[in-house]
N, C-alpha and C positions, 0 to 999 in steps of 0.2 A: 088610662094607658096611653103612652106616647110611642109612636112608631116612627122610625127613621125613614125619610123619603129620599132625599138627595141633597147634595151640596150645590150651591150656586156661587160662582166666583163673582168678583165685583162688577164685571161687565154683564151679569145676568145670564151667562151661558152655563149650562150644566157642566160640571166637571166631577168625575168620579171621586169617591172619598180618598183615593190615594193620588189624585192629580190636582190638588188644590193649588190655585194660583195665588201666591201670597205677595202682596205689594206693600210698600211702606208709604204711608200718607202722613207726612209730618203734621199737617193741620187737622188731621182726623176728620175730614169732611166725608170720606167714603169709608164704608166698612172694609175691614181686612177680608172677611168672607161672611156669608150668610148661611145659616142652617135652617132649612125648611122642615117643619114637623107637621104631622097631622095626628089629631087625637079624636076619640069618640067616647062620649059618656056611655056606660053600659046599657042604658035604656034608650039611647038616641038612635036615630036611623041614618043620620048623616054625620060626617066628620067635620072638624073645624081645623082651619089652617093656623099655624103658629110659626112665625118667622123670628129667628134670633140673629141679630146682626152683631158681629164681633169686631171691635175696634182695637187697634194697637195703642195701648196706653203708655208705651215706652217705660214700663216699670222694670227696674233691675231685678234679676232673678232672686237675689237675696231678700228683696222686699216683697216678693210675691207671697201669696197665702201659703200656709203650711201644706194644705191638701194639694195645691197646685204643684208645689215643689216636690212633694212625695210622688205624685203622679208622673212628673217629669223624670224622676229618678227611675221609676219602674219602666217607663218607656225607653229611657237611655240604656237600661240594663238589657232589654230585649235587643236593641241595636248592637250593643257590645257583644252579647252572646252570639249573634249571627255574623259578627264582623262586617256589619253593613257599611256600605259606602256613605251612608247618611249619618253615621255616628259622630262625625266631626272629630273633636279631640277627646271624646268621652272615653274613660277607662273604668275598670272595676273600682279603682281607688276613688275616682271622682264620684261615681254613682253611689258608693258607700258613704262618702262624705255628705252628699246631698240628702240621701235618705236618713242618715243619722241626725242631720240638722232639722229634720221634719218629723220628729217623733214625740212631740209634746203630748199629743192625744193619741193613745194607743191602748184603749181599754181591753181589747181582746188579744193584744200582743201580736197582731198580724204584721205590723211594721218591724217588730223585733225579729220575727220569723223571716221576713224578707232580707234583713241584714245578714242573718245566718245563711240564707240562700246565696247571697253575693259572696260570702266568705268561702262557701263550698265551690262555687264556680271559679273562683280565683285559683284554687289549688290545681 
């Protein structure tokens, strides 16, 4: 079992999950951010720390993995639905395009159902 503990920004100061300080490091010498987890085996008495450092790889959106692109479309959908100030230039049409382009693997048709949800929201 993995439990979320907190985010730490590159300067090692805690910053809440909605206050990430994202910086661009062209040489990728510093992580973009670090996620600290703690987990414990069912029979263990103490937990173990696990740190995951995330680096900006400067990958174009179209070249990102299909799961990442689909997750981004779901996130953007929520921002568009709320008319969030953080939605940038995202629209229902763009969200639908991104989600449709990330449907190669959809064994239970959840992604197809998401496309239908976008279409209903546009109406």
